[in-house]
C-alpha positions in Angstrom: -28.5 -14.8 6.3 -30.5 -14.5 9.5 -29.9 -11.6 11.9 -30.3 -13.7 15.2 -26.9 -14.7 16.5 -26.7 -18.0 18.4 -24.1 -20.5 19.5 -24.0 -24.2 18.8 -21.5 -26.9 20.0 -20.7 -30.4 18.8 -18.2 -32.8 17.3 -16.9 -32.4 13.8 -17.9 -35.6 11.9 -16.3 -34.8 8.6 -14.9 -32.0 6.4 -16.9 -31.7 3.2 -14.5 -29.0 1.9 -11.6 -26.9 3.1 -9.7 -24.4 1.0 -6.0 -24.7 2.0 -5.3 -21.0 1.3 -8.3 -19.2 2.7 -9.3 -21.9 5.2 -13.0 -21.5 4.1 -14.6 -24.7 5.4 -17.7 -26.7 4.9 -18.1 -29.3 7.7 -20.7 -31.6 9.3 -21.2 -31.2 13.0 -23.0 -33.5 15.4 -24.6 -31.5 18.1 -26.0 -32.9 21.4 -29.4 -31.5 20.6 -29.6 -32.4 16.9 -31.2 -35.5 15.6 -29.1 -35.3 12.4 -25.9 -33.7 11.1 -25.7 -29.9 10.9 -23.8 -28.2 8.1 -21.5 -25.4 9.2 -19.7 -23.0 6.9 -17.1 -20.3 7.5 -13.4 -19.5 7.9 -12.1 -22.2 10.3 -8.4 -22.7 9.7 -7.8 -25.2 12.5 -10.8 -27.4 12.4 -10.4 -31.2 12.2 -12.5 -34.3 12.3 -13.1 -35.4 15.8 -12.7 -32.0 17.3 -15.2 -30.4 19.7 -16.1 -26.9 18.5 -18.1 -24.0 19.8 -19.5 -22.0 16.9 -21.2 -18.5 17.0 -23.1 -17.3 14.0 -26.5 -17.5 12.4 -28.6 -19.8 10.2 -28.9 -19.2 6.5 -30.6 -20.9 3.5 -28.2 -21.7 0.6 -30.1 -22.1 -2.7 -28.2 -25.3 -3.5 -27.3 -26.8 -0.2 -30.2 -25.8 2.0 -30.0 -24.8 5.7 -26.5 -24.1 6.9 -25.0 -22.5 10.0 -22.8 -19.5 9.0 -19.9 -19.4 11.5 -18.6 -16.0 12.5 -16.5 -17.1 15.4 -15.2 -20.6 16.4 -13.3 -22.0 19.4 -11.9 -25.4 19.6 -11.9 -28.0 22.4 -10.0 -31.3 22.6 -12.0 -34.4 23.1 -11.7 -36.4 26.3 -12.9 -39.8 25.4 -10.4 -42.3 23.8 -12.5 -43.0 20.7 -12.9 -39.3 19.8 -9.2 -38.7 20.6 -8.2 -41.5 18.2 -10.6 -40.2 15.5 -9.1 -36.7 15.8 -5.4 -37.6 15.7 -6.0 -40.1 12.8 -7.7 -37.4 10.7 -4.5 -35.5 9.9 -4.7 -33.4 13.0 -1.0 -34.1 13.6 1.4 -34.6 10.7 2.9 -38.1 10.6 0.0 -39.9 12.4 -2.3 -42.1 10.5 -5.0 -44.6 11.7 -2.4 -47.3 12.8 -0.3 -45.1 15.0 -3.3 -43.2 16.2 -4.7 -46.5 17.6 -1.3 -47.4 19.2 -1.0 -44.0 20.8 -4.5 -44.0 22.3 -4.1 -47.6 23.4 -0.9 -46.6 25.2 -2.0 -43.2 26.7 -5.8 -43.3 26.6 -7.5 -40.1 28.0 -4.1 -38.8 28.9 -2.9 -38.5 25.3 -3.1 -34.7 25.0 -1.6 -34.0 28.5 1.3 -36.4 27.6 1.9 -34.4 24.4 1.9 -31.2 26.4 4.0 -32.2 29.4 5.9 -35.4 28.5 6.1 -35.4 24.6 9.3 -37.5 24.7 7.1 -40.5 25.8 6.1 -40.8 22.1 9.4 -42.7 21.8 7.6 -45.5 23.7 5.2 -46.2 20.7 6.4 -49.3 18.8 7.5 -48.6 15.3 7.1 -44.8 15.5 10.8 -44.0 15.5 12.5 -41.0 17.0 12.5 -38.9 13.8 8.7 -39.3 13.2 8.1 -38.8 16.9 10.1 -35.5 16.9 8.1 -34.3 13.8 4.8 -35.0 15.7 6.1 -33.2 18.8 7.0 -30.2 16.7 3.6 -30.3 14.9 1.8 -30.4 18.2 3.8 -27.5 19.6 3.1 -25.4 16.4 -0.7 -26.3 16.5 -0.9 -25.4 20.2 0.7 -22.0 19.5 -1.6 -21.4 16.6 -4.6 -22.4 18.7 -3.4 -20.1 21.5 -3.2 -17.3 19.0 -6.8 -17.8 17.8 -8.1 -18.0 21.3 -6.3 -14.8 22.3 -7.4 -12.9 19.3 -11.0 -14.0 19.4 -11.2 -13.1 23.1 -9.9 -9.6 22.1 -12.6 -9.3 19.5 -10.5 -9.9 16.4 -12.3 -11.8 13.6 -11.4 -15.2 12.3 -10.5 -13.7 8.9 -8.2 -11.2 10.5 -6.6 -13.9 12.7 -6.0 -15.9 9.5 -4.1 -12.9 8.1 -2.0 -12.7 11.2 -1.3 -16.5 10.9 -0.3 -16.1 7.2 2.0 -13.2 8.0 4.0 -14.7 11.0 3.0 -18.4 11.1 3.9 -20.2 14.3 5.9 -17.2 15.4 2.8 -15.0 15.6 2.4 -15.2 19.4 6.1 -14.4 20.0 5.9 -11.4 17.5 2.7 -10.0 19.2 4.0 -10.5 22.7 7.3 -8.8 21.8 5.6 -5.9 20.1 1.8 -6.0 19.6 2.1 -2.7 17.7 3.4 -4.7 14.7 -0.2 -5.6 14.2 -1.2 -2.0 13.4 1.9 -1.6 11.2 1.8 -4.8 9.2 -1.8 -6.2 9.2 -4.2 -4.3 7.0 -7.4 -3.7 8.9 -6.0 -3.6 12.4 -5.4 -0.1 13.8 -3.5 1.3 16.7 -6.5 1.2 19.0 -6.8 -2.6 18.8 -3.0 -3.1 19.0 -2.9 -0.8 22.1 -5.7 -2.8 23.8 -3.6 -6.0 23.3 -0.5 -4.2 24.6 -2.4 -3.2 27.7 -3.5 -6.8 28.3 0.1 -7.9 27.9 1.1 -5.4 30.6 3.2 -3.0 28.4 3.9 0.3 30.1 1.8 3.1 28.5 4.9 5.3 28.6 7.2 2.7 27.1 9.4 3.6 24.1 7.8 0.8 22.0 4.3 2.2 22.5 5.2 5.8 21.8 7.3 5.0 18.8 4.6 2.9 17.3 2.0 5.6 18.0 4.1 8.3 16.3 4.5 6.2 13.2 0.9 5.1 13.1 -0.5 8.6 13.7 1.6 9.9 10.8 0.4 7.2 8.5 -3.1 7.9 9.7 -2.6 11.5 8.7 -1.3 10.4 5.3 -4.6 8.6 4.7 -6.2 12.0 5.2 -3.8 13.4 2.5 -1.0 15.0 4.6 2.7 14.2 4.0 3.8 16.2 7.0 2.4 18.0 10.0 3.4 20.9 12.2 5.0 19.5 15.3 3.0 21.5 17.7 -0.3 20.3 16.2 0.9 16.7 16.2 2.0 16.9 19.8 -1.5 18.1 20.9 -3.3 15.3 19.1 -0.8 12.6 20.2 -0.9 13.7 23.8 -4.6 13.6 23.8 -4.8 10.1 22.3 -2.0 8.5 24.3 -2.8 10.2 27.6 0.9 10.7 28.4 3.0 13.9 28.7 3.9 15.6 25.4 7.5 15.8 26.6 7.8 12.0 26.3 6.4 12.1 22.8 8.8 15.0 21.8 11.7 12.9 23.2 10.7 9.9 21.0 10.3 12.1 18.0 13.9 13.3 18.5 15.1 9.7 18.8 13.2 8.8 15.6 14.9 11.7 13.8 18.3 10.5 15.0 17.5 7.0 13.8 16.5 8.4 10.4 12.9 7.1 10.5 11.5 10.7 10.9 12.3 14.0 9.4 12.1 17.4 11.2 12.2 20.4 8.9 10.9 24.0 8.4 9.4 24.5 4.9 10.5 28.1 5.0 12.7 30.3 7.2 9.6 31.7 8.9 7.6 28.5 9.1 7.2 26.4 12.2 8.9 23.0 12.6 7.2 20.2 10.7 7.3 16.4 11.2 7.2 13.8 8.4 7.9 10.1 7.8 11.2 9.7 6.1 9.5 7.7 3.3 7.0 10.4 2.3 9.5 13.2 2.7 12.0 11.3 0.4 9.2 10.8 -2.2 8.5 14.5 -2.4 12.2 15.3 -2.7 12.5 12.6 -5.4 9.7 14.1 -7.4 11.4 17.5 -7.3 14.8 16.1 -8.2 13.5 14.0 -11.1 11.5 16.9 -12.6 14.6 19.0 -12.4 16.6 16.3 -14.2 13.9 16.1 -17.0 13.9 19.9 -17.4 17.7 20.2 -17.6 18.3 17.5 -20.1 17.8 17.9 -23.8 14.9 16.3 -25.7 15.8 13.7 -28.4 12.9 14.7 -30.6 13.9 17.1 -33.4 12.4 20.6 -33.3 9.4 21.3 -35.4 8.0 24.5 -36.9 5.3 24.9 -34.2 3.0 27.3 -36.1 3.0 25.0 -39.2 2.5 21.9 -36.9 -0.5 23.5 -35.3 -2.1 24.4 -38.6 -1.4 20.9 -39.9 -2.9 19.2 -36.8 -6.0 21.4 -37.1 -6.5 20.4 -40.7 -5.9 16.7 -40.0 -8.3 16.6 -37.1 -10.8 19.1 -38.7 -10.5 21.4 -35.7 -10.3 25.2 -35.5 -8.0 25.8 -32.4 -8.7 28.8 -30.2 -5.7 31.0 -29.2 -5.4 29.5 -25.7 -5.4 26.0 -27.2 -2.6 27.0 -29.7 -0.7 28.3 -26.7 -1.1 25.0 -24.9 0.0 23.0 -27.9 3.0 25.2 -28.5 4.1 24.9 -24.8 3.9 21.1 -25.0 6.0 21.1 -28.2 8.6 23.5 -26.8 9.1 22.5 -23.1 10.5 19.4 -21.7 7.7 19.3 -19.0 4.4 21.0 -19.3 1.3 21.1 -17.2 -2.1 21.5 -18.8 -5.0 22.2 -16.5 -8.6 23.3 -16.9 -12.2 22.4 -16.2 -14.7 20.4 -18.3 -15.4 21.7 -21.8 -12.2 23.8 -22.0 -10.4 21.6 -24.6 -7.9 19.5 -22.7 -8.9 16.4 -24.7 -8.6 18.3 -28.0 -5.1 19.6 -27.1 -3.9 16.2 -26.0 -5.1 14.6 -29.3 -3.4 17.3 -31.3 0.0 16.8 -29.5 -0.2 13.0 -30.0 -1.1 13.6 -33.7 1.9 15.9 -34.2 4.5 14.0 -32.3 3.5 10.6 -33.7 5.1 11.8 -36.9 8.4 12.1 -35.1 8.5 9.0 -32.9 6.8 5.7 -32.2 7.6 5.9 -28.5 4.6 7.8 -27.2 3.2 6.6 -23.9 -0.1 7.7 -22.5 -1.2 6.7 -19.0 -3.8 7.5 -16.3 -4.2 6.5 -12.7 -7.2 4.2 -13.1 -8.4 1.7 -15.7 -11.4 3.7 -16.6 -9.5 6.9 -16.9 -6.9 5.1 -19.1 -9.7 3.7 -21.4 -11.2 7.2 -21.7 -7.7 8.7 -22.5 -7.3 6.1 -25.2 -10.6 7.1 -26.8 -9.7 10.7 -26.5 -6.1 10.6 -27.7 -6.5 7.9 -30.3 -3.5 6.1 -28.8 -3.1 3.0 -26.7 -3.3 3.9 -23.0 -2.8 2.0 -19.8 -2.7 2.6 -16.0 0.5 3.9 -14.4 0.8 0.7 -12.4 0.7 -1.4 -15.5 3.2 0.8 -17.2 5.7 0.5 -14.3 5.1 -3.3 -14.0 4.8 -4.3 -10.3 7.0 -7.3 -9.5 5.6 -9.4 -6.6 8.9 -11.1 -6.0 10.8 -7.8 -5.4 7.8 -5.9 -4.0 8.6 -3.0 -6.3 8.1 -1.8 -9.8 10.3 -3.2 -12.6 10.7 0.2 -14.2 12.7 2.6 -12.1 15.7 4.9 -12.2 18.0 2.1 -13.4 15.4 0.6 -15.8 13.5 3.5 -17.3 10.5 3.1 -19.5 10.9 3.4 -23.3 9.4 6.7 -24.3 10.1 9.9 -26.1 6.8 11.5 -25.0 4.9 10.7 -21.8 1.3 12.0 -21.3 -0.2 11.6 -17.9 -4.0 12.3 -17.6 -6.0 12.9 -14.4 -2.9 14.0 -12.6 -5.0 15.4 -9.7 -5.5 11.8 -8.8 -1.8 10.9 -8.6 -0.5 10.7 -5.0 3.0 11.3 -3.8 4.3 7.8 -3.8 3.0 7.0 -7.3 4.3 10.3 -8.7 7.7 9.5 -7.2 7.7 6.0 -8.8 6.6 7.3 -12.2 9.0 10.3 -12.5 12.1 8.3 -11.5 11.3 5.9 -14.3 11.1 8.5 -17.1 14.2 8.7 -19.2 16.0 12.1 -19.1 15.5 12.7 -22.9 11.7 12.3 -22.7 9.2 15.1 -23.0 6.3 15.0 -20.4 2.8 16.5 -20.5 0.8 16.4 -17.3 -2.9 16.9 -17.8 -5.5 17.4 -15.1 -8.1 19.5 -13.4 -6.5 21.2 -10.4 -9.9 22.3 -9.0 -11.0 18.7 -8.5 -10.5 16.8 -5.2 -6.9 15.9 -4.6 -5.7 12.3 -4.7 -7.0 9.6 -2.3 -3.4 8.9 -1.2 -1.2 11.5 0.5 -0.1 14.7 -1.2 -1.4 17.4 -3.6 0.9 16.7 -6.4 -0.7 18.6 -9.3 -1.6 21.6 -7.1 1.9 21.8 -5.6 3.6 21.6 -8.9 1.5 24.4 -10.3 1.9 26.6 -7.3 5.7 26.1 -7.2 5.9 28.0 -10.6 8.7 25.7 -11.5 6.9 23.9 -14.3 5.5 25.8 -17.4 1.7 25.7 -16.9 -1.2 26.5 -19.2 -4.6 27.0 -17.6 -7.7 26.7 -19.8 -10.7 28.8 -18.8 -12.8 29.3 -21.9 -15.7 26.9 -22.4 -16.0 26.0 -26.1 -19.1 26.3 -28.2 -20.0 22.6 -28.3 -19.8 22.4 -24.4 -21.8 25.6 -23.7 -25.1 23.7 -24.4 -24.4 21.3 -21.5 -26.0 22.3 -18.3 -23.6 19.9 -16.5 -20.6 21.9 -17.7 -22.2 25.2 -17.1 -23.1 24.4 -13.5 -19.8 22.8 -12.9 -18.0 26.0 -13.7 -20.5 28.0 -11.7 -19.8 25.8 -8.7 -16.1 26.2 -9.2 -16.5 30.0 -9.2 -18.4 29.8 -5.9 -21.8 30.5 -7.5 -25.0 28.5 -7.0 -25.8 26.2 -9.9 -29.0 26.7 -12.0 -31.4 24.3 -10.3 -34.5 25.0 -12.4 -35.5 21.8 -14.2 -36.2 23.4 -17.6 -33.9 21.7 -19.9 -31.0 19.4 -20.7 -28.8 17.2 -18.7 -28.9 18.6 -15.1 -31.8 18.2 -12.7 -32.5 19.0 -9.1 -35.1 17.2 -6.9 -35.9 19.1 -3.7 -36.2 17.2 -0.4 -35.3 18.4 3.1 -35.6 15.2 5.2 -33.0 12.4 4.8 -35.7 9.8 4.5 -37.4 11.7 1.7 -34.0 12.1 -0.1 -33.4 8.4 0.1 -36.9 7.5 -1.1 -36.5 10.0 -4.0 -33.1 8.6 -4.9 -34.1 5.0 -4.9 -37.1 5.8 -7.1 -34.9 7.7 -9.5 -32.2 5.0 -9.8 -34.4 1.9 -10.0 -37.3 3.3 -12.0 -37.6 6.8 -13.3 -34.1 7.3 -14.9 -34.1 3.9 -16.6 -37.6 4.4 -18.0 -37.1 8.1 -19.1 -33.5 8.0 -20.3 -32.9 4.3 -21.0 -29.8 4.0 -18.8 -28.8 0.6 -17.5 -29.2 1.2 -13.7 -26.4 -1.3 -12.9 -23.7 -0.1 -15.3 -24.8 3.4 -16.4 -26.0 5.0 -13.2 -23.7 5.8 -10.2 -24.8 7.2 -6.9 -22.1 9.5 -5.3 -22.7 10.3 -1.7 -20.6 12.6 0.6 -21.1 10.6 3.7 -20.8 6.9 4.7 -23.4 6.8 7.5 -26.9 8.1 8.0 -30.3 7.7 6.3 -29.0 8.8 2.9 -25.4 7.8 3.4 -23.4 5.3 1.3 -23.9 2.3 3.6 -27.7 2.6 3.7 -28.1 3.3 0.0 -25.8 0.3 -0.8 -28.0 -2.0 1.3 -31.2 -0.7 -0.4 -29.8 -1.1 -3.9 -28.2 -4.5 -3.2 -31.7 -5.7 -2.2 -33.1 -4.4 -5.5 -30.4 -5.4 -7.9 -28.5 -8.4 -6.6 -29.4 -12.1 -6.7 -29.4 -15.1 -4.5 -29.7 -15.7 -0.7 -26.2 -17.2 -0.2 -23.7 -14.6 0.8 -19.9 -14.6 1.0 -19.1 -11.9 3.5 -21.6 -9.2 2.6 -21.6 -9.9 -1.1 -24.2 -11.4 -3.4 -24.2 -12.5 -7.1 -24.2 -9.4 -9.4 -23.2 -7.0 -6.7 -21.4 -3.9 -7.8 -18.2 -3.6 -5.8 -15.2 -1.3 -5.4 -11.6 -2.2 -4.6 -10.5 -0.4 -1.4 -6.7 -0.6 -1.6 -4.0 -1.4 -4.1 -3.4 -5.1 -4.6 -0.4 -5.5 -6.9 -0.6 -9.3 -6.8 -4.1 -9.3 -8.2 -3.4 -6.3 -10.4 -6.4 -4.3 -9.0 -6.2 -0.9 -7.5 -7.9 1.5 -5.1 -11.1 2.7 -6.7 -11.4 0.0 -9.4 -15.1 -1.0 -9.8 -16.4 -4.4 -10.9 -19.3 -6.8 -10.6 -19.5 -10.1 -8.7 -19.9 -12.8 -11.4 -19.7 -15.9 -9.2 -20.4 -16.6 -5.5 -19.1 -20.1 -4.6 -20.4 -21.2 -1.2 -18.4 -24.4 -1.5 -15.1 -22.7 -1.7 -15.9 -19.5 0.1 -14.8 -17.4 -2.9 -16.2 -14.7 -5.1 -15.2 -13.9 -8.7 -15.2 -10.2 -9.6 -15.2 -9.0 -13.2 -13.4 -5.7 -13.6 -13.0 -3.9 -16.9 -10.6 -6.4 -18.5 -10.0 -9.1 -16.0 -11.7 -11.6 -13.6 -10.3 -11.8 -10.1 -10.9 -14.4 -7.4 -11.2 -13.2 -3.7 -11.3 -15.5 -0.6 -11.7 -14.9 3.1 -8.3 -13.4 3.5 -8.9 -10.6 1.1 -12.7 -10.1 1.0 -12.2 -7.0 3.2 -10.6 -5.3 0.2 -14.0 -5.1 -1.4 -17.0 -3.0 -0.6 -20.4 -2.5 -2.2 -20.3 0.2 -4.9 -24.0 0.9 -5.8 -23.1 4.1 -3.9 -19.6 5.3 -3.4 -17.8 8.4 -2.1 -16.9 11.1 -4.5 -13.2 10.6 -3.6 -13.3 7.0 -4.6 -14.9 7.7 -7.9 -12.3 10.2 -9.1 -10.9 9.6 -12.5 -14.1 7.7 -13.5 -17.1 8.9 -15.4 -20.6 7.5 -15.8 -23.4 8.3 -18.2 -25.6 9.2 -15.2 -24.6 10.4 -11.7 -27.1 10.8 -8.9 -25.9 12.9 -5.8 -27.8 12.9 -2.5 -27.0 16.1 -0.6 -28.2 17.1 2.8 -27.1 19.4 5.6 -26.3 16.3 7.7 -23.3 16.1 5.5 -22.1 19.6 6.3 -18.7 18.5 7.7 -17.8 17.0 4.4 -19.5 19.4 2.1 -17.2 21.7 0.1 -16.8 23.2 -3.3 -14.3 20.8 -4.7 -16.3 17.8 -3.6 -19.5 19.0 -5.3 -17.6 20.2 -8.4 -15.8 16.8 -8.7 -19.1 14.9 -8.2 -20.9 16.9 -10.9 -18.1 16.5 -13.4 -18.3 12.7 -13.1 -21.5 12.7 -15.1 -21.1 12.5 -18.9 -24.8 12.8 -20.0 -26.9 13.3 -16.9 -26.4 14.7 -13.4 -29.2 14.7 -10.8 -28.9 16.4 -7.4 -31.4 15.1 -4.8 -31.6 17.1 -1.5 -31.8 20.6 -0.2 -30.7 23.9 -1.6 -29.2 24.8 1.8 -26.8 21.9 1.6 -25.8 22.9 -2.0 -25.2 26.4 -0.8 -23.0 25.1 2.1 -20.9 23.1 -0.4 -20.6 25.9 -3.0 -19.4 28.5 -0.4 -17.0 26.2 1.5 -13.7 26.7 -0.3 -10.7 25.5 1.8 -11.9 22.2 3.3 -9.2 20.2 1.4 -6.2 21.9 3.0 -3.3 19.4 3.1 0.1 19.8 4.7 2.8 18.8 2.2 6.4 19.6 1.4 6.5 19.2 -2.4 6.0 22.8 -3.2 8.9 23.8 -0.9 11.1 21.0 -2.4 10.4 22.2 -5.9 11.3 25.8 -5.1 14.5 24.9 -3.2 15.7 22.6 -6.1 14.3 24.6 -9.1 14.3 28.1 -7.9 11.2 30.3 -7.8 11.0 31.4 -11.4 9.3 29.5 -14.1 11.5 27.5 -16.5 
């Protein structure tokens, strides 16, 4: 697509294609300056034959269809001459009017047709043969279309894109204007992609008082959800008031007053985690989820297990013989704990034997029951768990079975999952809401093993579930620290543990599976990285650069940030000149949020297998499914040649390349670097400066999150280990 934006106007001659769901449209436009028809493509939900349109966008060359004008913004005008009016209303513009009645209406009203529909719609009763019922339907259709057009004009004037306007229209239909005028902050609450700032700008245009209850209430809720995106489930009230006062530019006393009202209504929770602690503020939903986790774990711990007891020592010996493994003492301790306790946590870094222990437990208990369930937060993590445990594994979402009609999971407290043993891997990735949904669906008789590396980054979603459960001391926990012989030869594992201890990794390129390329300038880092990914690594190690090499960058922007690297690698790897949104054929993409209807989830990575310019859709191949995206949900995808470390949690790749520079210093910390390095299975390459690596290694507490789970666990379970 070209980069020069321009505007063209003209009359729509015909619609070549229009998808009824996404409103992606291919049309022919006759412009005053053109000697022939112009093809326009884009998301144009209200376009009709005979309409005058004003399109802003740029020219592109489609491999199949040639030169086209890609529309980013469109505004509609009604024709004024009778022939164009007749052509427009006969095209399906108004439900119930075909060519015959279109001709009669225009013969009757001429140039005044649209003003009659606006000001004197009852005059349609004058049209011979039309009938009152059909006339009323046309009047209602005109009213609805006028409201929708008003919505698009308003939103476009306020800088909201066509695709976002389409989401709004799908959400509220012809009532959208009334909903927005009544409370524009509903946009930030219910339309993904619209934040408080945009909604607040609309509210200002509508004349809503900056100190109004509706504005302050919406801001409190939005700011709390915004903080949950950063991982917090609660926040000290004093700190919240400081930030809210600054962003709203109103006295903190008014904000405090609305917080009190929200508490009285039951939307907000005010509490002190301990007697000595300051007052904290939380959304009721997240606070309730943390309480639910604590209560359900207490239920599991207090109820007896249905599985018969085994001679643990003999079982461990038998498992070792069966799997041909000599267990270390700490591994035996972990296996024994999982066979003895109703709920057990197993944590440790790479190479410490978590996989071996998990397989041993599955091997032993599979002799007692067929009802063993193993799950992980992501598809890739579930696939790895299946290989590791030798047992069918799936994602937590698929286990719980989301029901689109109810908007909730099928498995819950009243319909628990069928299992005697539940093993959850990569628990550090599990956020507060998902943990709540999972634990409430576990039957009281089941035994649970939670496996994860507590030293990795916490979940993308709110909470620090694994860390809080361990630190509450309410759940029996085994922490593995010994690196076993077969793992000691890996420089990846050796350096990961050094980083985790706050020590500099060995950076000398003398052997093995871990390399460092020194570069101090961002441009040099980027040049080195691109050369490594596209040429040197594939040639030397034989990795497929599309599927077996993953760039993990700390920062989105900048010379060696995610966005720039993605553009560079897209140019190198992807195919075709026709784009849908920002995507090309064979692009590597990542899902940015949970979409239960499509059964794809935040962090899932796939490849664009089809770009259909005629329908405005792309087909993405994930691990075990093909998913169609259109204009309404393309913003759920982003390029994934380079992704953030957080987004790649739970996944592994044969080769990981990590650019690291002091420009990233605000984001550099020990957990981030440790997590990034442990994503590489066979090869890890750092490209950047030793100073940046040192910053990351020595920055320990950058991931501090405010949560209430640890307090809830201690208040319900008591402080002593079970």
